[in-house]
C-alpha positions as CSV (number, residue, x, y, z in Angstrom):
1,X,-4.1,19.8,13.8
2,X,-1.1,18.9,12.3
3,X,-2.8,16.8,9.5
4,X,-4.6,19.9,8.5
5,X,-1.8,22.5,8.4
6,X,0.1,20.1,6.3
7,X,-3.0,19.7,3.7
8,X,-3.2,23.5,3.8
9,X,0.6,24.2,3.3
10,X,0.7,21.5,0.7
11,X,-2.0,22.6,-1.3
12,X,-2.1,24.9,-4.1
13,X,-4.3,28.1,-3.4
14,X,-6.5,27.5,-6.3
15,X,-7.4,23.9,-5.1
16,X,-8.0,25.3,-1.6
17,X,-10.2,27.8,-2.6
18,X,-12.3,25.6,-4.5
19,X,-12.5,23.4,-1.7
20,X,-13.5,25.9,0.8
21,X,-16.1,27.4,-1.5
22,X,-18.0,24.2,-1.2
23,X,-18.0,24.2,2.5
24,X,-21.3,26.2,4.0
25,X,-19.1,27.4,6.7
26,X,-18.2,31.2,5.9
27,X,-14.8,32.6,5.7
28,X,-13.3,35.8,6.3
29,X,-13.0,38.1,3.7
30,X,-9.2,39.0,4.6
31,X,-8.0,35.5,3.3
32,X,-5.3,36.4,0.6
33,X,-6.4,34.2,-2.1
34,X,-4.4,35.8,-4.7
35,X,-1.3,36.5,-2.6
36,X,1.7,34.0,-2.3
37,X,0.9,30.7,-1.2
38,X,3.0,31.1,2.2
39,X,0.5,34.0,3.2
40,X,-2.8,32.2,2.9
41,X,-2.1,29.2,5.8
42,X,-2.0,31.3,8.9
43,X,-5.2,32.9,8.5
44,X,-7.1,30.0,7.0
45,X,-6.1,27.7,9.9
46,X,-7.4,30.6,12.3
47,X,-10.6,30.3,10.2
48,X,-11.2,26.7,10.5
49,X,-10.5,26.9,14.3
50,X,-13.0,29.2,14.6
51,X,-15.6,27.1,12.4
52,X,-18.4,25.4,14.6
53,X,-17.4,21.6,15.8
54,X,-19.2,19.7,12.9
55,X,-18.0,22.2,10.3
56,X,-14.1,22.2,11.8
57,X,-14.6,18.1,12.3
58,X,-15.6,17.7,8.3
59,X,-12.7,19.6,7.5
60,X,-10.2,17.8,9.3
61,X,-11.5,14.6,8.2
62,X,-11.4,15.8,4.4
63,X,-8.0,17.2,5.0
64,X,-6.8,13.8,6.5
65,X,-8.4,11.8,3.6
66,X,-6.7,13.6,1.0
67,X,-3.6,14.0,2.3
68,X,-3.3,10.1,2.5
69,X,-3.9,10.4,-1.1
70,X,-1.4,12.5,-2.0
71,X,2.1,10.5,-1.4
72,X,3.3,8.0,-4.1
73,X,1.4,5.2,-3.3
74,X,-2.0,7.5,-2.9
75,X,-1.3,8.7,-6.3
76,X,-0.5,5.6,-8.0
77,X,-3.9,4.4,-7.1
78,X,-5.7,7.4,-8.1
79,X,-3.9,6.9,-11.3
80,X,-4.9,3.5,-11.5
81,X,-8.8,4.4,-11.4
82,X,-8.9,7.9,-12.7
83,X,-9.3,8.2,-16.5
84,X,-8.3,11.8,-16.7
85,X,-4.6,11.5,-16.6
86,X,-3.8,14.3,-18.8
87,X,-5.6,16.4,-16.6
88,X,-3.9,15.6,-13.3
89,X,-0.7,15.4,-15.0
90,X,-0.9,19.2,-15.5
91,X,-1.5,19.8,-11.7
92,X,1.1,21.2,-9.4
93,X,1.6,18.4,-6.8
94,X,-0.2,15.4,-5.5
95,X,-2.3,17.2,-3.0
96,X,-3.7,19.3,-6.2
97,X,-4.4,16.3,-7.8
98,X,-6.1,14.2,-4.7
99,X,-8.3,17.2,-4.0
100,X,-9.6,17.7,-7.3
101,X,-10.7,13.7,-7.4
102,X,-12.1,14.4,-4.2
103,X,-14.0,17.0,-5.2
104,X,-15.0,16.0,-8.8
105,X,-15.7,12.4,-8.3
106,X,-16.2,11.3,-4.8
107,X,-17.1,7.7,-6.2
108,X,-13.5,7.4,-8.1
109,X,-11.7,8.6,-5.1
110,X,-13.5,6.4,-2.8
111,X,-12.5,3.6,-5.3
112,X,-8.8,5.0,-5.4
113,X,-8.6,4.4,-1.4
114,X,-10.0,1.0,-1.8
115,X,-7.3,0.3,-4.3
116,X,-4.4,1.7,-2.0
117,X,-6.0,-0.5,0.9
118,X,-5.8,-3.4,-1.1
119,X,-2.4,-3.0,-2.7
120,X,-0.5,-2.0,0.5
121,X,-1.7,-5.4,2.1
122,X,-0.8,-7.1,-1.0
123,X,1.4,-10.5,0.0
124,X,1.3,-9.4,3.8
125,X,-0.4,-11.3,6.4
126,X,-4.0,-10.1,5.5
127,X,-3.4,-11.6,1.7
128,X,-4.4,-14.8,-0.1
129,X,-4.1,-15.5,-3.8
130,X,-6.2,-18.1,-5.6
131,X,-6.0,-19.7,-9.6
132,X,-9.5,-19.0,-11.3
133,X,-10.7,-19.3,-14.8
134,X,-9.2,-16.5,-16.8
135,X,-11.3,-14.2,-19.6
136,X,-14.3,-14.2,-17.3
137,X,-16.6,-11.5,-17.0
138,X,-17.5,-9.9,-13.3
139,X,-20.6,-9.1,-12.7
140,X,-21.6,-5.2,-11.8
141,X,-24.8,-5.3,-10.6
142,X,-28.8,-6.8,-10.9
143,X,-29.2,-10.1,-9.6
144,X,-25.8,-11.8,-9.3
145,X,-24.5,-8.3,-7.3
146,X,-27.2,-8.8,-4.8
147,X,-26.8,-12.7,-4.6
148,X,-23.2,-12.0,-3.7
149,X,-24.1,-9.7,-1.0
150,X,-26.8,-11.9,0.5
151,X,-24.4,-14.8,0.5
152,X,-22.0,-12.6,2.2
153,X,-24.2,-11.3,5.0
154,X,-25.6,-15.0,5.4
155,X,-22.1,-16.3,5.9
156,X,-20.8,-14.0,8.2
157,X,-24.4,-13.2,9.9
158,X,-24.1,-9.3,9.0
159,X,-27.5,-7.6,8.8
160,X,-25.8,-5.1,6.4
161,X,-23.4,-5.7,3.3
162,X,-22.3,-3.3,0.8
163,X,-20.7,-4.0,-2.5
164,X,-18.4,-1.7,-4.6
165,X,-16.8,-2.8,-8.0
166,X,-14.6,-0.9,-10.1
167,X,-11.8,-1.6,-13.1
168,X,-8.2,-0.6,-12.2
169,X,-4.8,-1.3,-13.2
170,X,-1.9,-2.5,-11.4
171,X,1.9,-2.0,-12.7
172,X,3.8,-5.0,-13.9
173,X,7.3,-5.9,-14.2
174,X,7.5,-6.1,-17.8
175,X,4.9,-5.1,-20.3
176,X,1.8,-2.6,-20.1
177,X,-0.2,-2.7,-17.0
178,X,-2.4,-5.4,-16.0
179,X,-6.4,-4.7,-15.9
180,X,-8.1,-5.8,-13.1
181,X,-11.4,-5.7,-11.6
182,X,-11.8,-4.8,-7.9
183,X,-14.8,-5.5,-5.6
184,X,-14.8,-3.9,-1.7
185,X,-16.9,-5.6,0.6
186,X,-18.0,-3.8,3.7
187,X,-20.1,-5.6,6.0
188,X,-21.2,-5.1,9.6
189,X,-19.4,-6.7,12.4
190,X,-20.2,-8.0,15.7
191,X,-21.7,-5.9,18.4
192,X,-19.8,-4.0,20.9
193,X,-19.3,-0.7,22.4
194,X,-16.9,1.9,22.6
195,X,-16.0,4.7,25.2
196,X,-17.2,8.2,24.7
197,X,-18.1,11.5,26.5
198,X,-21.8,12.1,26.8
199,X,-22.6,15.6,28.3
200,X,-18.9,15.5,29.8
201,X,-19.4,12.3,31.4
202,X,-17.8,8.9,30.2
203,X,-20.2,6.6,28.9
204,X,-20.3,3.5,26.7
205,X,-22.0,3.6,23.2
206,X,-22.9,0.3,21.6
207,X,-21.4,-0.1,18.4
208,X,-21.3,-2.5,15.2
209,X,-18.0,-1.9,13.2
210,X,-17.6,-1.9,9.5
211,X,-15.1,-4.8,8.5
212,X,-13.7,-4.4,4.8
213,X,-12.4,-6.6,2.8
214,X,-11.0,-6.5,-1.1
215,X,-11.1,-8.8,-4.1
216,X,-9.5,-8.6,-7.1
217,X,-9.8,-10.5,-10.4
218,X,-7.2,-10.4,-13.3
219,X,-9.2,-11.8,-16.6
220,X,-5.7,-12.4,-18.4
221,X,-4.5,-14.9,-15.6
222,X,-7.7,-15.9,-14.0
223,X,-5.7,-14.9,-10.7
224,X,-8.1,-13.9,-7.5
225,X,-6.7,-12.3,-4.7
226,X,-7.8,-11.3,-1.5
227,X,-7.0,-8.8,1.3
228,X,-9.1,-9.6,4.6
229,X,-8.0,-9.3,8.2
230,X,-9.5,-12.5,9.2
231,X,-7.5,-15.5,7.4
232,X,-10.4,-17.9,8.1
233,X,-12.7,-15.8,5.9
234,X,-10.6,-15.5,3.0
235,X,-11.2,-18.6,1.0
236,X,-15.0,-18.3,1.8
237,X,-15.2,-14.4,0.2
238,X,-13.2,-15.7,-3.2
239,X,-15.4,-18.9,-3.1
240,X,-18.6,-16.6,-3.0
241,X,-17.1,-13.9,-5.6
242,X,-16.6,-16.8,-8.0
243,X,-19.8,-18.4,-7.6
244,X,-21.9,-15.3,-8.0
245,X,-19.9,-12.6,-9.5
246,X,-17.9,-14.9,-12.2
247,X,-20.6,-17.2,-12.7
248,X,-18.1,-20.3,-12.1
249,X,-17.2,-22.8,-9.5
250,X,-14.3,-22.4,-7.1
251,X,-11.8,-24.7,-7.4
252,X,-9.5,-23.7,-4.2
253,X,-6.2,-23.7,-6.1
254,X,-3.9,-21.5,-4.0
255,X,-1.5,-19.2,-6.4
256,X,2.1,-19.8,-6.1
257,X,3.7,-18.9,-2.8
258,X,6.8,-16.3,-2.8
259,X,9.7,-17.6,-1.1
260,X,13.1,-16.2,-0.6
261,X,16.5,-17.9,-0.8
262,X,19.5,-16.4,0.9
263,X,22.0,-19.3,0.4
264,X,23.6,-17.8,-2.8
265,X,24.9,-14.6,-0.4
266,X,27.2,-16.9,1.3
267,X,29.7,-16.1,-1.8
268,X,30.5,-12.3,-2.9
269,X,28.2,-11.1,-5.5
270,X,28.2,-8.1,-8.0
271,X,24.4,-7.6,-8.3
272,X,23.9,-6.7,-11.7
273,X,21.5,-4.0,-13.1
274,X,20.1,-2.6,-16.0
275,X,21.2,0.9,-17.1
276,X,18.0,2.2,-17.6
277,X,16.8,2.2,-13.9
278,X,19.7,4.2,-12.7
279,X,21.0,2.2,-10.5
280,X,24.4,3.3,-9.0
281,X,25.4,0.6,-6.6
282,X,23.9,-2.4,-4.4
283,X,25.4,-3.3,-1.1
284,X,24.6,-5.6,1.5
285,X,24.6,-3.6,4.9
286,X,23.6,-6.2,7.4
287,X,23.3,-9.9,7.9
288,X,21.9,-12.6,10.4
289,X,23.8,-15.6,10.8
290,X,22.0,-18.6,12.6
291,X,24.6,-21.3,13.7
292,X,23.3,-24.7,12.0
293,X,24.2,-26.9,15.3
294,X,21.7,-24.4,17.1
295,X,18.6,-22.2,16.9
296,X,19.1,-20.3,20.1
297,X,21.9,-18.1,19.0
298,X,22.2,-15.6,16.2
299,X,25.2,-13.4,15.0
300,X,24.4,-10.1,13.6
301,X,27.5,-8.5,11.0
302,X,26.7,-5.0,9.7
303,X,29.0,-2.8,7.4
304,X,27.8,0.9,9.2
305,X,27.9,4.1,6.6
306,X,31.7,5.2,6.0
307,X,32.7,1.4,6.2
308,X,34.2,0.4,3.0
309,X,34.3,-3.4,4.0
310,X,31.7,-5.7,2.1
311,X,29.5,-7.9,4.3
312,X,31.5,-10.9,3.5
313,X,35.0,-9.5,4.3
314,X,32.9,-8.2,7.7
315,X,31.4,-11.9,8.3
316,X,34.8,-13.4,7.6
317,X,36.5,-11.0,10.5
318,X,33.7,-12.1,12.9
319,X,34.0,-15.5,12.3
320,X,38.1,-15.6,12.2
321,X,39.2,-18.5,13.8
322,X,35.8,-20.7,13.2
323,X,36.0,-23.8,11.6
324,X,33.7,-23.9,8.9
325,X,33.5,-19.6,8.9
326,X,30.2,-18.3,7.2
327,X,29.3,-22.3,5.4
328,X,28.5,-23.1,9.1
329,X,25.9,-20.8,9.5
330,X,22.2,-20.1,7.5
331,X,21.6,-16.7,6.6
332,X,18.1,-15.9,8.1
333,X,18.1,-11.7,7.5
334,X,19.8,-9.9,4.9
335,X,19.5,-6.1,4.5
336,X,20.1,-4.5,1.0
337,X,21.1,-0.9,0.3
338,X,20.0,0.1,-3.4
339,X,21.3,3.6,-4.4
340,X,20.3,5.3,-7.4
341,X,22.2,7.6,-9.2
342,X,21.3,11.3,-8.8
343,X,18.5,12.8,-11.1
344,X,19.8,16.2,-12.9
345,X,19.9,19.0,-10.8
346,X,19.7,17.5,-7.3
347,X,22.6,16.8,-4.8
348,X,22.4,13.1,-4.3
349,X,20.4,9.8,-5.3
350,X,17.8,8.1,-3.3
351,X,18.4,4.9,-1.8
352,X,15.9,1.9,-1.3
353,X,16.5,-0.3,1.6
354,X,15.3,-4.0,1.4
355,X,15.1,-6.3,4.0
356,X,15.1,-9.9,3.3
357,X,13.5,-12.3,6.2
358,X,13.7,-16.0,5.5
359,X,11.6,-17.5,4.5
360,X,8.6,-15.2,3.4
361,X,9.4,-12.0,4.8
362,X,10.4,-8.7,2.8
363,X,9.5,-5.1,3.8
364,X,9.4,-4.3,-0.3
365,X,5.4,-4.5,0.4
366,X,5.5,-1.1,2.7
367,X,7.3,0.9,-0.5
368,X,5.8,2.8,-3.3
369,X,4.4,0.8,-6.4
370,X,7.6,1.9,-8.3
371,X,10.0,0.8,-5.6
372,X,8.1,-2.3,-5.3
373,X,8.3,-3.2,-9.3
374,X,12.4,-2.6,-9.1
375,X,13.1,-4.3,-6.2
376,X,10.8,-7.6,-7.2
377,X,12.6,-7.3,-10.4
378,X,16.2,-7.7,-9.2
379,X,15.2,-9.9,-6.3
380,X,14.1,-12.3,-8.9
381,X,16.8,-11.7,-11.4
382,X,19.3,-12.0,-8.5
383,X,17.6,-15.5,-7.6
384,X,16.9,-14.4,-4.1
385,X,13.2,-14.5,-4.7
386,X,11.2,-17.3,-6.6
387,X,7.5,-18.9,-6.3
388,X,7.0,-22.5,-5.2
């Protein structure tokens, strides 16, 4: 019930009233819809708890889906597919915006969930990118989509395949947002079974999972990106997407690989930034070093909160007496702390921690869209990130 309680306490009363009015389950008359927001939560939670199992599970599932799209990454996904920006801007908070889309346009809400799935996995272990021909038109229906669906079913031995295609956008480091077309592919996986209780007794039920994948095409550049759990399936999905939905041959050329280089951090560096980004300071708070002569040992150097030393001063103290100092080590991991200036009326600025692990690891992919854009902008400027 924790997710449900958070949903009810975070959503404005008018939005909650609109949601519960769509349910067939009756609510007690004493719920104070016109009273203060804090007076609604307790009686509404009791009302949900009193519902029959089917209605209660529906409310809990809806609350989980809406709540998942109320944070900053979820809001970015909603704005990328929903055209009603001015209407959304006028709403009280993320829960109100997510619930409004959920109630008024289930298709757009589902597309936003698909966008979030694709963007959160981008550049991670489930991601691959390929170069394609630019300025092509993605087929949206008819024989082309049916041929794609049939080809996916045949390739993966799936009896059932669904394909959903939508237009969306993606924020860019510079200039306007990039226009994309995204295809969500759902296919039936291999049969298995799951444990469940039947009439109070533990039993196994046959189960065929749904396997999700996402493909995006950027007409301006021709880039095709794919997110799918199994690495061996990604190239085939992109090939079928190109052949059937783009009407072009798939060349198999991969997009440049993002790699990190930490060598320039051997010497003190001042991390230049632009004033308009509101960054107050950038500091390295942790550095892991590996001796060149052996890969079996690591040295971790940290500057804890309240320590005014730089990471280079701390490393020099740690390596004092060694012949080569930091030059005798490879830098394998660093943690940067980017501190932003406080917004007017607030007590302190937020911080953005970024951990880079050589050669391709970075936790920016787990941050919000704005944080990813800011982080990538400066990692490239500081020449810590490059494409190869």
